[in-house]
C-alpha positions as CSV (number, residue, x, y, z in Angstrom):
1,M,78.3,85.6,92.7
2,G,77.2,88.2,95.3
3,H,79.5,89.8,97.8
4,E,77.9,87.8,100.7
5,E,78.4,84.5,98.9
6,C,82.0,85.4,98.2
7,N,82.7,86.2,101.8
8,K,81.2,82.9,103.0
9,K,83.6,81.0,100.8
10,E,86.6,83.0,102.0
11,R,85.9,82.5,105.7
12,K,88.6,80.7,107.6
13,F,86.4,79.4,110.4
14,D,82.9,79.3,111.8
15,V,82.8,77.9,115.4
16,Y,80.9,78.1,118.6
17,A,83.1,79.2,121.5
18,N,82.0,79.4,125.1
19,G,85.4,80.3,126.6
20,I,88.1,82.7,126.0
21,N,91.6,83.6,127.3
22,I,93.0,87.0,126.7
23,T,96.7,87.9,126.8
24,F,98.3,91.2,125.9
25,G,101.6,92.9,125.5
26,P,102.6,96.5,124.7
27,F,101.7,96.1,121.0
28,D,98.9,93.6,120.7
29,F,96.1,91.6,122.3
30,T,95.5,87.9,121.7
31,I,92.1,86.3,122.2
32,S,92.2,82.5,122.4
33,F,88.9,80.8,121.9
34,T,87.9,77.5,123.6
35,K,85.0,75.3,123.8
36,N,84.4,73.9,127.3
37,T,83.4,70.3,127.1
38,G,82.6,67.8,129.9
39,S,86.1,66.4,129.5
40,G,88.0,69.7,129.4
41,N,88.7,72.6,127.1
42,E,89.1,72.3,123.3
43,D,91.3,74.9,121.8
44,L,89.6,76.4,118.7
45,G,92.1,79.1,117.7
46,E,93.1,82.6,118.4
47,V,92.9,86.1,117.0
48,T,95.7,88.7,117.5
49,M,95.1,92.4,116.9
50,S,96.4,95.8,117.8
51,P,95.1,97.6,121.0
52,E,93.5,100.2,118.7
53,H,91.6,97.6,116.7
54,L,90.4,95.8,119.8
55,K,89.1,99.1,121.3
56,V,87.1,99.7,118.1
57,I,85.7,96.2,118.3
58,S,84.9,96.7,122.0
59,S,82.9,99.8,121.0
60,I,81.1,97.9,118.3
61,L,80.3,95.0,120.7
62,K,78.9,97.5,123.3
63,E,76.7,99.1,120.7
64,N,75.4,95.7,119.5
65,I,74.7,94.5,123.1
66,D,72.7,97.7,123.7
67,N,70.7,97.0,120.5
68,Y,70.1,93.4,121.6
69,E,69.0,94.4,125.0
70,D,66.6,97.0,123.5
71,L,64.9,94.2,121.5
72,F,65.1,91.3,123.9
73,G,65.6,92.7,127.4
74,T,68.6,93.0,129.7
75,I,71.2,90.3,129.6
76,P,71.7,89.2,133.2
77,N,75.1,89.7,134.8
78,V,77.1,86.7,135.8
79,H,77.5,86.4,139.6
80,P,81.0,87.3,140.8
81,N,81.3,83.9,142.5
82,V,80.8,82.2,139.1
83,I,83.5,84.3,137.5
84,S,85.9,83.5,140.4
85,Q,85.2,79.8,140.0
86,L,85.7,79.9,136.3
87,R,89.1,81.6,136.8
88,K,90.0,79.1,139.5
89,D,89.1,76.2,137.1
90,G,91.2,77.8,134.4
91,K,88.2,78.3,132.1
92,L,88.4,82.1,132.2
93,Q,91.8,83.9,132.1
94,L,92.9,87.5,131.7
95,K,96.6,87.8,132.0
96,Q,99.4,90.2,130.8
97,D,101.7,88.7,128.2
98,K,105.1,87.8,129.6
99,N,106.8,89.0,126.4
100,E,106.5,92.7,127.2
């Protein structure tokens, strides 16, 4: 069995998420994934990691977005009014953990 096949069998989840909530405290960040449906948000799960790990992932994401845009063109920015509305509707949250 190849390495790739082994990794597929060990995966804990494969989901499509179109919403996230991020909370953080002094020692970790938690990213909660949701799927926005017509009837509300479905909680899919969460990932908690150290600030250092998240910073590395942030760098890797930036690099991959740059590569994507080199191949397919610029990803348009979301209008600030859309972001404000998503926050107002509770579909986009960024908040500091209360357990500091």
